[in-house]
N, C-alpha and C positions, 0 to 999 in steps of 0.2 A: 470742412473748409474754415480756416482760421486766419490766414495771412496770404494776401495775393500781392504780386509785384508787377508794375507795369512800367514801360520806359517813359520818361518824362518828356512826352511829345503830345500833340493834340490828339491823336488817337489814344494814346495811354490815358490822358485825362478823361476822355469820353468813355473808355473801358472801365476806369475806376469809378466814375459816376453812374455807371450802368450796374454796378454790384447793388444787390437789394440791401435795403436797410434792415437792421441796424448796421452801421458801419462807421469807421473812423478812418479818414484819409490823411495820410502824411506825405507831404511833397518835399522832395530833396532836389538838388541840382541834377542828379543822374537817374533818379526813379521815383515812382509813386507807390507807396505802399498802402494797401487797404486792409485794416484790421477788421475782422468779423469774429463771430462765434465766441470761443474761449479767450481770444487774444484781444477782444474789445477792453478798452479802458474801464477800470472800476470806478472811477471818479469822474465828475463832469468837468472839473477845472484841475490844471497842474498843481495849483497851490493847495489842493485837498489831498494830494497823493503823499503818503508815507511809504517809502520803499525800502525794502532790504537792499543789501549790497548786490545780490544776485539779481533782483528786479531791476536796480539801476543799470547794472552792466548789460543785462538783455534788452532794456529799453534802448540803450545806446546801439546795441546791435541792430535791433529792429528799425531804428531811425536812419542810421548812417551806414549800415554795414560793417564789415571788418575795418575799414579805413577809420571811421569814427571811434569804434571800440579800441583800436590800436593807439589812437590819439589820448583817449581816456586813460588806457593802461600806462601810457608814457607820462601823462600828467599825475598820476597817482604815484608812480614810482619816483618822480622827481620830488613830489612832496614828502614822500617818506625819507628820502635821501637828503633833501636840501630845505626843506620847509622849517618854519618856526616849531617850536615844541608842540603848540596846539595844533598845528596843521599835521604834524607827524602823528599825533594821537588820533585825530580825526580820520585821516585816511588810512592808518594803519590798523585801526581797531573798531571804528564805528560800523555798525550794520543797520542804522537807521538814517536815512536820508530824506530831507524835505526841500522842496523847490525854492523856498525863500531864504535858505541858510547862505551866509556869506561865502563858506567854503564851496558851495555849488556855483555861486556867482564867480568866484575865482577860477574854477573849473571851466565854466562856460567862456569866460574871457581867454583863457589859455588855449582852448580848442577851437576858438572862433575862425581862425584862418582868414580867408577873404570874404567871409560872410559879412553883411552889414549887421548893425546892432539889432535890428527888428528881425533878421533872418536867424541870428544867433539865439535870440530870446525864444523865438518860435520853435527852433530846434531843441532847445533844452526843456521847453514846455512838452513838446512830444515825446521826449526820453521819458518824462515822468508819466505821461498819459499811456504810453505803450508799456512801459514797466509796470504799471499798476494792474494790467491785465495779465501778466506773466505769472504762471505757476509751473513749477517744475514737473515734468512728465513723472507719473507714478508707475511703480512696478508691482506686479502681481507675486513677486517672490524674489 
């Protein structure tokens, strides 16, 4: 058991809170995701996380599903096509992402949608926390 998903309802919240510790709960508008086991965040605070590109994208997928991941992909594509030279380099070639970087703030604001500022910050924090626990599946051969 590593990642459980519940509807964002009173029953879903009760079910999420009933999952044994250690756990990390992520709330979104549509669902509640509970990270356990190998998907648990590796760091206690989002600002402590240093993610690879793969971890960053998987964190977005874990937190907001395909919809959020698509928004992140669209933002990255736009930055590579239309950004400043520094933005093009960062989003095109960087494989190290830190929560407090200005480029991450720009991404957060671009994918914010109808979320409040606090909800948007919480979402990005959770992307970094969820991403910090992601490790690619290994193959025996």
